[in-house]
ChimeraX commands (.cxc) that place a marker at each C-alpha (Angstrom):
marker #1 position -5.51,9.21,66.92 radius 0.5
marker #1 position -5.92,12.62,68.47 radius 0.5
marker #1 position -6.31,15.92,66.62 radius 0.5
marker #1 position -5.25,19.10,68.40 radius 0.5
marker #1 position -4.71,22.78,67.66 radius 0.5
marker #1 position -1.31,24.50,67.72 radius 0.5
marker #1 position -2.28,26.39,70.88 radius 0.5
marker #1 position -3.22,23.10,72.59 radius 0.5
marker #1 position 0.19,21.70,71.61 radius 0.5
marker #1 position 2.00,24.77,72.96 radius 0.5
marker #1 position 0.16,24.54,76.27 radius 0.5
marker #1 position 0.73,20.80,76.74 radius 0.5
marker #1 position 3.87,19.97,74.78 radius 0.5
marker #1 position 5.20,17.25,77.12 radius 0.5
marker #1 position 1.82,15.54,77.22 radius 0.5
marker #1 position 1.61,15.32,73.42 radius 0.5
marker #1 position 5.25,14.33,72.94 radius 0.5
marker #1 position 4.67,11.42,75.34 radius 0.5
marker #1 position 1.39,10.56,73.63 radius 0.5
marker #1 position 3.06,10.57,70.19 radius 0.5
marker #1 position 5.14,7.58,71.30 radius 0.5
marker #1 position 1.93,5.51,71.57 radius 0.5
marker #1 position -0.51,6.94,69.02 radius 0.5
marker #1 position -0.89,9.41,66.17 radius 0.5
marker #1 position -1.02,13.06,67.14 radius 0.5
marker #1 position -2.26,15.41,64.42 radius 0.5
marker #1 position -1.92,19.17,64.73 radius 0.5
marker #1 position -4.50,21.02,62.66 radius 0.5
marker #1 position -3.75,24.60,61.75 radius 0.5
marker #1 position -6.71,26.32,60.17 radius 0.5
marker #1 position -9.03,24.32,57.97 radius 0.5
marker #1 position -6.59,22.93,55.44 radius 0.5
marker #1 position -3.20,22.42,57.08 radius 0.5
marker #1 position -2.34,19.34,59.14 radius 0.5
marker #1 position 0.92,18.12,60.63 radius 0.5
marker #1 position 1.72,14.82,62.31 radius 0.5
marker #1 position 3.81,14.62,65.45 radius 0.5
marker #1 position 6.01,11.52,65.30 radius 0.5
marker #1 position 8.90,10.15,67.32 radius 0.5
marker #1 position 12.11,9.19,65.52 radius 0.5
marker #1 position 15.11,7.46,67.03 radius 0.5
marker #1 position 17.35,9.45,64.74 radius 0.5
marker #1 position 16.97,11.95,61.96 radius 0.5
marker #1 position 18.92,11.58,58.75 radius 0.5
marker #1 position 18.58,12.68,55.17 radius 0.5
marker #1 position 20.94,9.97,53.94 radius 0.5
marker #1 position 19.02,7.21,52.18 radius 0.5
marker #1 position 22.01,4.87,52.40 radius 0.5
marker #1 position 22.27,5.04,56.19 radius 0.5
marker #1 position 18.50,5.03,56.66 radius 0.5
marker #1 position 18.32,1.57,55.04 radius 0.5
marker #1 position 18.30,-1.13,57.78 radius 0.5
marker #1 position 19.92,-3.66,55.41 radius 0.5
marker #1 position 22.88,-1.35,54.83 radius 0.5
marker #1 position 23.27,-0.73,58.55 radius 0.5
marker #1 position 23.29,-4.49,59.16 radius 0.5
marker #1 position 26.04,-4.98,56.57 radius 0.5
marker #1 position 28.11,-2.19,58.16 radius 0.5
marker #1 position 27.69,-3.70,61.63 radius 0.5
marker #1 position 28.76,-7.11,60.30 radius 0.5
marker #1 position 31.86,-5.49,58.78 radius 0.5
marker #1 position 32.75,-3.84,62.09 radius 0.5
marker #1 position 32.37,-7.20,63.84 radius 0.5
marker #1 position 34.66,-8.84,61.26 radius 0.5
marker #1 position 37.31,-6.16,61.77 radius 0.5
marker #1 position 37.16,-6.59,65.56 radius 0.5
marker #1 position 37.65,-10.35,65.08 radius 0.5
marker #1 position 40.65,-9.73,62.83 radius 0.5
marker #1 position 38.87,-10.92,59.68 radius 0.5
marker #1 position 40.35,-8.44,57.22 radius 0.5
marker #1 position 43.19,-8.18,54.72 radius 0.5
marker #1 position 45.74,-5.39,54.61 radius 0.5
marker #1 position 46.52,-4.14,51.13 radius 0.5
marker #1 position 50.09,-3.52,49.97 radius 0.5
marker #1 position 50.25,0.09,48.73 radius 0.5
marker #1 position 53.07,-0.85,46.33 radius 0.5
marker #1 position 50.75,-3.21,44.44 radius 0.5
marker #1 position 47.70,-2.43,42.35 radius 0.5
marker #1 position 44.28,-3.27,43.70 radius 0.5
marker #1 position 44.08,-6.28,41.38 radius 0.5
marker #1 position 47.46,-7.56,42.52 radius 0.5
marker #1 position 46.31,-7.31,46.13 radius 0.5
marker #1 position 43.07,-9.17,45.43 radius 0.5
marker #1 position 44.51,-11.96,43.29 radius 0.5
marker link #1:1,2 radius 0.2
marker link #1:2,3 radius 0.2
marker link #1:3,4 radius 0.2
marker link #1:4,5 radius 0.2
marker link #1:5,6 radius 0.2
marker link #1:6,7 radius 0.2
marker link #1:7,8 radius 0.2
marker link #1:8,9 radius 0.2
marker link #1:9,10 radius 0.2
marker link #1:10,11 radius 0.2
marker link #1:11,12 radius 0.2
marker link #1:12,13 radius 0.2
marker link #1:13,14 radius 0.2
marker link #1:14,15 radius 0.2
marker link #1:15,16 radius 0.2
marker link #1:16,17 radius 0.2
marker link #1:17,18 radius 0.2
marker link #1:18,19 radius 0.2
marker link #1:19,20 radius 0.2
marker link #1:20,21 radius 0.2
marker link #1:21,22 radius 0.2
marker link #1:22,23 radius 0.2
marker link #1:23,24 radius 0.2
marker link #1:24,25 radius 0.2
marker link #1:25,26 radius 0.2
marker link #1:26,27 radius 0.2
marker link #1:27,28 radius 0.2
marker link #1:28,29 radius 0.2
marker link #1:29,30 radius 0.2
marker link #1:30,31 radius 0.2
marker link #1:31,32 radius 0.2
marker link #1:32,33 radius 0.2
marker link #1:33,34 radius 0.2
marker link #1:34,35 radius 0.2
marker link #1:35,36 radius 0.2
marker link #1:36,37 radius 0.2
marker link #1:37,38 radius 0.2
marker link #1:38,39 radius 0.2
marker link #1:39,40 radius 0.2
marker link #1:40,41 radius 0.2
marker link #1:41,42 radius 0.2
marker link #1:42,43 radius 0.2
marker link #1:43,44 radius 0.2
marker link #1:44,45 radius 0.2
marker link #1:45,46 radius 0.2
marker link #1:46,47 radius 0.2
marker link #1:47,48 radius 0.2
marker link #1:48,49 radius 0.2
marker link #1:49,50 radius 0.2
marker link #1:50,51 radius 0.2
marker link #1:51,52 radius 0.2
marker link #1:52,53 radius 0.2
marker link #1:53,54 radius 0.2
marker link #1:54,55 radius 0.2
marker link #1:55,56 radius 0.2
marker link #1:56,57 radius 0.2
marker link #1:57,58 radius 0.2
marker link #1:58,59 radius 0.2
marker link #1:59,60 radius 0.2
marker link #1:60,61 radius 0.2
marker link #1:61,62 radius 0.2
marker link #1:62,63 radius 0.2
marker link #1:63,64 radius 0.2
marker link #1:64,65 radius 0.2
marker link #1:65,66 radius 0.2
marker link #1:66,67 radius 0.2
marker link #1:67,68 radius 0.2
marker link #1:68,69 radius 0.2
marker link #1:69,70 radius 0.2
marker link #1:70,71 radius 0.2
marker link #1:71,72 radius 0.2
marker link #1:72,73 radius 0.2
marker link #1:73,74 radius 0.2
marker link #1:74,75 radius 0.2
marker link #1:75,76 radius 0.2
marker link #1:76,77 radius 0.2
marker link #1:77,78 radius 0.2
marker link #1:78,79 radius 0.2
marker link #1:79,80 radius 0.2
marker link #1:80,81 radius 0.2
marker link #1:81,82 radius 0.2
marker link #1:82,83 radius 0.2
marker link #1:83,84 radius 0.2
view
């Protein structure tokens, strides 16, 4: 873990972005404020799509569709009639 000041971060941004891939980088502003620099593969505020289990299920569904494993519903019938 490395602790740096905001001015150190500004002067060496690339260095600390690269370092954040390997270890914790803490930016300390003043005596009481701290921020952590972290790398994310993607940023989302959607709890459903942030859940790896849900993403796995979606990917399995896409694979099924590509293999032709799906059923087309008849719009003239109710959902229950299509299922049963």
